[in-house]
C-alpha positions as CSV (number, residue, x, y, z in Angstrom):
1,X,48.1,-15.1,21.4
2,X,49.0,-18.0,23.8
3,X,47.1,-21.3,23.9
4,X,45.5,-20.6,27.2
5,X,44.2,-17.2,26.2
6,X,42.9,-18.6,22.9
7,X,41.1,-21.4,24.6
8,X,39.5,-18.9,27.0
9,X,38.3,-16.8,24.0
10,X,36.8,-19.9,22.4
11,X,35.0,-20.8,25.6
12,X,33.7,-17.3,26.1
13,X,32.3,-17.2,22.5
14,X,30.7,-20.6,23.0
15,X,29.0,-19.4,26.2
16,X,27.8,-16.3,24.4
17,X,26.4,-18.4,21.5
18,X,24.6,-20.7,24.0
19,X,23.1,-17.6,25.7
20,X,21.8,-16.3,22.3
21,X,20.4,-19.7,21.2
22,X,18.6,-20.0,24.5
23,X,17.2,-16.5,24.7
24,X,16.9,-15.7,20.9
25,X,18.5,-12.3,21.2
26,X,21.6,-10.7,22.6
27,X,23.2,-7.3,22.8
28,X,26.9,-7.3,21.8
29,X,29.4,-4.6,22.2
30,X,28.0,-1.0,22.3
31,X,24.5,-2.4,22.5
32,X,24.4,-3.8,18.9
33,X,22.0,-6.7,18.5
34,X,23.6,-10.0,17.4
35,X,22.3,-13.4,16.4
36,X,23.8,-16.8,15.5
37,X,24.2,-17.3,11.8
38,X,22.3,-20.5,10.9
39,X,24.9,-21.6,8.4
40,X,28.2,-20.9,10.3
41,X,27.0,-20.8,13.9
42,X,29.0,-17.6,14.5
43,X,27.6,-14.6,16.2
44,X,26.6,-12.0,13.7
45,X,25.7,-8.4,14.3
46,X,22.3,-7.3,13.2
47,X,23.7,-4.0,12.1
48,X,21.7,-1.0,11.0
49,X,18.6,-0.6,8.9
50,X,18.4,2.3,6.4
51,X,15.0,3.8,6.5
52,X,13.2,6.6,4.7
53,X,12.0,9.6,6.8
54,X,9.6,12.4,5.8
55,X,11.4,15.3,7.3
56,X,9.2,18.3,6.1
57,X,6.9,19.1,3.3
58,X,8.2,17.7,0.0
59,X,11.4,16.5,1.6
60,X,12.5,12.9,2.4
61,X,15.9,11.5,3.4
62,X,17.4,8.1,4.2
63,X,18.7,7.6,7.7
64,X,20.4,4.7,9.5
65,X,19.3,3.3,12.8
66,X,20.3,0.1,14.7
67,X,18.1,-2.9,14.4
68,X,16.5,-4.4,17.6
69,X,17.3,-7.9,18.7
70,X,15.3,-10.6,16.9
71,X,12.6,-11.8,19.3
72,X,10.6,-15.0,19.5
73,X,8.0,-15.1,16.6
74,X,9.9,-12.5,14.6
75,X,11.8,-12.4,11.3
76,X,14.5,-10.3,9.9
77,X,13.5,-9.2,6.3
78,X,15.9,-7.9,3.7
79,X,13.8,-5.7,1.3
80,X,13.9,-6.2,-2.4
81,X,11.3,-3.6,-3.4
82,X,8.9,-1.2,-1.7
83,X,5.9,0.5,-3.4
84,X,4.9,4.1,-3.1
85,X,1.2,4.9,-2.7
86,X,0.0,7.7,-5.0
87,X,-2.8,8.5,-2.5
88,X,-2.2,8.7,1.2
89,X,1.6,8.6,0.9
90,X,1.6,11.6,-1.4
91,X,-0.7,13.5,1.0
92,X,2.0,12.8,3.7
93,X,4.7,14.0,1.3
94,X,2.9,17.2,0.5
95,X,2.0,18.0,4.1
96,X,-1.7,17.7,3.4
97,X,-2.5,15.6,6.5
98,X,-3.4,16.8,10.0
99,X,-0.2,16.4,11.9
100,X,-2.0,15.2,15.0
101,X,-3.8,12.3,13.3
102,X,-2.5,8.8,14.1
103,X,-0.5,7.4,11.2
104,X,-2.4,4.0,11.2
105,X,-3.6,2.3,14.4
106,X,-4.3,-1.0,12.6
107,X,-0.6,-1.5,11.4
108,X,1.9,-2.0,14.2
109,X,4.9,-0.8,12.2
110,X,3.2,2.6,11.6
111,X,3.2,4.3,15.0
112,X,3.0,8.0,15.9
113,X,1.3,10.8,14.0
114,X,1.8,12.7,10.8
115,X,4.0,15.4,12.5
116,X,7.4,15.7,10.9
117,X,9.7,14.0,11.0
118,X,8.2,10.5,10.8
119,X,8.7,7.3,8.9
120,X,6.0,6.2,6.4
121,X,5.2,3.7,3.7
122,X,3.4,0.4,3.9
123,X,4.4,-1.9,1.0
124,X,7.7,-3.8,1.5
125,X,8.5,-7.0,-0.4
126,X,11.6,-8.9,0.6
127,X,13.2,-12.2,1.7
128,X,13.3,-13.6,5.2
129,X,17.0,-13.4,6.2
130,X,16.7,-14.7,9.8
131,X,13.8,-16.3,11.5
132,X,12.7,-17.2,15.0
133,X,9.2,-18.3,13.8
134,X,7.6,-20.9,11.6
135,X,8.6,-19.0,8.5
136,X,11.6,-20.4,6.7
137,X,14.6,-18.3,5.8
138,X,14.6,-17.5,2.1
139,X,10.8,-17.1,1.9
140,X,9.6,-14.1,-0.2
141,X,7.1,-12.1,1.9
142,X,5.1,-8.9,1.9
143,X,5.0,-6.6,4.9
144,X,3.1,-3.5,5.8
145,X,6.2,-1.5,6.9
146,X,7.8,1.9,6.1
147,X,10.5,2.0,3.4
148,X,13.6,0.3,4.9
149,X,16.3,-2.0,3.6
150,X,16.3,-4.4,6.5
151,X,13.8,-4.6,9.3
152,X,12.3,-6.8,12.0
153,X,8.6,-7.9,11.7
154,X,6.3,-10.2,13.6
155,X,5.9,-13.3,11.4
156,X,2.2,-13.3,12.0
157,X,2.0,-9.9,10.3
158,X,3.7,-10.8,7.0
159,X,2.2,-12.5,4.0
160,X,4.2,-15.3,2.3
161,X,4.1,-14.7,-1.5
162,X,5.5,-18.0,-2.9
163,X,6.7,-17.2,-6.5
164,X,5.3,-13.7,-7.0
165,X,7.3,-11.1,-8.8
166,X,8.7,-8.7,-6.1
167,X,8.1,-5.6,-8.2
168,X,4.5,-6.5,-8.9
169,X,3.9,-7.6,-5.3
170,X,4.6,-4.0,-4.2
171,X,1.1,-3.4,-5.4
172,X,-0.3,-5.8,-2.8
173,X,-2.0,-3.0,-0.7
174,X,-3.4,-1.3,-3.8
175,X,-5.0,-4.6,-5.0
176,X,-6.4,-5.1,-1.5
177,X,-7.8,-1.6,-1.5
178,X,-9.4,-2.2,-5.0
179,X,-10.9,-5.5,-3.8
180,X,-12.4,-3.8,-0.8
181,X,-13.9,-1.0,-2.9
182,X,-15.4,-3.7,-5.2
183,X,-16.9,-5.5,-2.1
184,X,-18.3,-2.2,-0.8
185,X,-19.8,-1.5,-4.2
186,X,-22.0,-4.6,-3.6
187,X,-24.0,-6.5,-6.3
188,X,-23.1,-5.0,-9.7
189,X,-24.0,-7.5,-12.4
190,X,-25.1,-5.6,-15.5
191,X,-25.2,-2.3,-13.6
192,X,-23.6,0.9,-15.0
193,X,-20.9,2.4,-12.8
194,X,-19.0,5.7,-13.3
195,X,-15.5,5.8,-11.8
196,X,-13.4,8.9,-11.4
197,X,-9.6,8.5,-11.4
198,X,-7.4,6.1,-13.3
199,X,-4.3,6.0,-11.1
200,X,-3.2,2.6,-10.0
201,X,-6.0,2.0,-7.5
202,X,-8.6,3.4,-9.9
203,X,-7.5,1.2,-12.7
204,X,-7.4,-1.9,-10.5
205,X,-10.9,-1.1,-9.2
206,X,-12.2,-0.7,-12.7
207,X,-10.8,-4.1,-13.7
208,X,-12.3,-5.8,-10.6
209,X,-15.7,-4.1,-11.1
210,X,-15.7,-5.5,-14.6
211,X,-14.9,-9.0,-13.2
212,X,-17.9,-8.6,-11.0
213,X,-20.1,-7.9,-14.0
214,X,-20.4,-4.1,-13.8
215,X,-20.4,-1.9,-16.9
216,X,-17.7,0.6,-16.0
217,X,-17.2,4.0,-17.5
218,X,-14.0,5.5,-16.2
219,X,-13.2,9.2,-16.2
220,X,-9.7,10.9,-16.0
221,X,-8.3,14.2,-17.1
222,X,-5.1,12.8,-18.5
223,X,-5.1,11.4,-22.0
224,X,-2.2,9.0,-21.4
225,X,-4.0,7.5,-18.4
226,X,-7.2,7.0,-20.5
227,X,-5.1,5.4,-23.2
228,X,-3.4,3.0,-20.7
229,X,-6.8,2.0,-19.3
230,X,-8.2,1.5,-22.8
231,X,-5.3,-0.9,-23.5
232,X,-6.5,-3.0,-20.6
233,X,-10.1,-3.1,-21.8
234,X,-11.5,-0.2,-19.7
235,X,-13.8,2.3,-21.3
236,X,-12.2,5.6,-20.4
237,X,-13.3,9.2,-21.4
238,X,-12.5,12.8,-20.6
239,X,-14.7,14.6,-18.0
240,X,-16.2,16.9,-20.5
241,X,-17.5,14.0,-22.6
242,X,-19.3,12.3,-19.8
243,X,-22.8,13.9,-20.2
244,X,-23.0,13.0,-23.8
245,X,-21.8,9.5,-23.3
246,X,-24.3,8.8,-20.5
247,X,-27.1,10.1,-22.7
248,X,-26.1,7.9,-25.7
249,X,-25.8,4.9,-23.3
250,X,-29.4,5.4,-22.2
251,X,-28.7,7.0,-18.8
252,X,-29.7,10.6,-19.1
253,X,-31.1,10.7,-15.6
254,X,-28.0,9.3,-14.0
255,X,-26.5,6.1,-12.7
256,X,-27.0,4.2,-9.5
257,X,-23.3,4.2,-8.4
258,X,-20.4,6.6,-8.8
259,X,-17.0,5.7,-7.3
260,X,-14.5,8.6,-6.5
261,X,-10.9,7.5,-6.4
262,X,-9.2,10.5,-8.0
263,X,-8.3,12.4,-4.8
264,X,-9.9,15.5,-6.3
265,X,-12.9,17.0,-4.3
266,X,-14.2,18.5,-7.5
267,X,-14.8,15.0,-8.8
268,X,-17.0,14.2,-5.9
269,X,-19.1,17.4,-6.5
270,X,-19.5,16.2,-10.1
271,X,-20.4,12.7,-9.0
272,X,-23.4,13.8,-7.0
273,X,-24.9,15.4,-10.1
274,X,-24.6,12.0,-12.0
275,X,-26.6,9.9,-9.6
276,X,-30.0,8.6,-10.3
277,X,-32.7,8.4,-7.6
278,X,-31.3,6.9,-4.3
279,X,-27.9,6.6,-6.0
280,X,-24.7,6.2,-4.0
281,X,-21.4,8.1,-4.3
282,X,-18.8,5.7,-2.9
283,X,-15.7,7.7,-1.8
284,X,-12.4,5.8,-1.8
285,X,-10.2,9.0,-1.8
286,X,-8.8,10.4,1.4
287,X,-8.8,14.2,0.9
288,X,-6.6,14.9,3.9
289,X,-6.6,18.6,4.8
290,X,-8.2,19.7,1.5
291,X,-11.4,21.6,1.8
292,X,-14.4,19.7,0.4
293,X,-17.5,21.8,-0.4
294,X,-20.5,19.8,-1.7
295,X,-23.9,20.9,-3.2
296,X,-26.3,19.3,-0.7
297,X,-29.3,21.2,-1.9
298,X,-32.2,20.2,-4.1
299,X,-31.0,17.1,-6.0
300,X,-29.1,15.6,-3.1
301,X,-32.1,16.0,-0.8
302,X,-34.9,15.1,-3.2
303,X,-33.2,12.2,-4.8
304,X,-32.3,10.6,-1.5
305,X,-28.7,10.4,-2.5
306,X,-26.0,8.7,-0.3
307,X,-22.4,9.6,0.2
308,X,-20.5,6.6,1.7
309,X,-16.8,6.0,2.4
310,X,-14.9,2.8,1.6
311,X,-11.8,2.0,3.6
312,X,-9.4,-1.0,3.6
313,X,-8.3,-0.8,7.2
314,X,-11.4,-2.7,8.4
315,X,-14.0,-5.2,7.2
316,X,-17.5,-3.6,7.2
317,X,-19.9,-5.2,9.6
318,X,-22.3,-6.4,6.9
319,X,-19.5,-8.5,5.3
320,X,-17.9,-9.7,8.5
321,X,-19.8,-13.1,8.5
322,X,-18.1,-13.9,5.2
323,X,-14.9,-11.8,4.9
324,X,-11.9,-11.5,7.3
325,X,-8.6,-9.7,6.7
326,X,-7.0,-13.1,6.3
327,X,-9.4,-14.2,3.6
328,X,-9.1,-10.9,1.8
329,X,-5.3,-11.1,1.8
330,X,-5.4,-14.7,0.6
331,X,-7.6,-13.5,-2.3
332,X,-5.1,-10.7,-3.0
333,X,-2.2,-13.2,-3.3
334,X,-4.2,-15.0,-6.0
335,X,-5.0,-11.7,-7.8
336,X,-1.3,-10.8,-8.0
337,X,-1.0,-13.5,-10.7
338,X,-4.3,-12.8,-12.4
339,X,-4.4,-9.0,-12.8
340,X,-2.3,-7.2,-15.5
341,X,0.0,-5.5,-12.9
342,X,3.0,-5.3,-15.2
343,X,1.2,-2.6,-17.2
344,X,0.9,-0.5,-14.1
345,X,4.4,-1.0,-12.7
346,X,5.8,1.8,-14.8
347,X,8.7,3.2,-12.8
348,X,11.3,1.9,-10.4
349,X,13.9,4.1,-8.6
350,X,16.9,3.2,-6.5
351,X,16.2,3.5,-2.8
352,X,19.0,6.1,-2.5
353,X,17.1,8.2,-5.1
354,X,13.8,8.1,-3.2
355,X,13.5,11.9,-3.3
356,X,13.5,11.7,-7.2
357,X,10.6,9.2,-7.0
358,X,8.4,11.4,-4.9
359,X,9.2,14.5,-6.9
360,X,8.2,12.6,-10.1
361,X,4.9,11.5,-8.6
362,X,4.2,14.9,-7.2
363,X,4.8,16.5,-10.6
364,X,2.4,14.1,-12.3
365,X,5.1,12.8,-14.6
366,X,3.6,11.5,-17.9
367,X,3.4,7.8,-18.1
368,X,3.9,7.2,-14.3
369,X,1.1,5.1,-12.9
370,X,2.9,3.3,-10.1
371,X,6.4,3.8,-8.7
372,X,8.5,1.6,-6.5
373,X,11.9,1.8,-4.8
374,X,14.5,-0.9,-5.6
375,X,17.1,-2.1,-3.0
376,X,19.7,-3.7,-5.3
């Protein structure tokens, strides 16, 4: 290469870099997004992101797609861990959701419907790799985003985590859900509460209800789940033992509150029979396309029973003068250090073996309470 040509190349690269620094994004050859490396100043291709797709019932695969240019107020995140929800996400995996229902209108990264193929997941923890916002590179963050190794997010939508353990932080949305259930359960000091389901959300809810002063009796069909909950100080019993335990505890006519978080409609039917006069069945489960048939005859009618849903996507109106999504998420960041999350983080699978992770959850593998994907 002669000197004149080399100088021309250097000038052209300098002009390109100035354009990128001025506009914040650029499309290089073949439409690939590029950005200036903060350390070297050289133009660097954004490259591809590898993301998980739900392609049909009980089938997932990893696909690559080019990353968009980094816009103002956005960050590029390199994922360390992403958590798998044992509730809604498994309904998606099993094809038990209405394909025409919107995935989640409150989370910008989750567009479209549950019609295959689609991307899903909402629990990514990673490090800010590039930033065009007031969020420093190297910051550990949580983002509501489908499973993906590198992705662009609006800085306003991510949650800085400071020194949290990335694996445990994948349970951020589960802790937030359990906190909202506890808030929706209202004043509980000294009150008996029966809770159905000791998955990750159920166990976290039981722990937070106890922090609020409730006397929790948890029910689960799996002995190993009951043992795990017992090791965390939760009174847990088999469903068939429930009537005798309630009688011996002085509640033969029922309890004021039952929380259903097992995902099993049969548990809700049982719950209605456990309620005392004007009792409430608080439903945290999303049953998807499952048929739910309930006995709404004599006891339901005469006891003035209430069936009420609890959902984390919104703050209920009666709490909106005290709670906002921002306050709730700040509270969750604190709870990540306070709750015994390590006992629930039982399984981690490599991202490339995501199909194995879903199959294990689907099969109800013994000892599996919460699974995550690792991006080593």
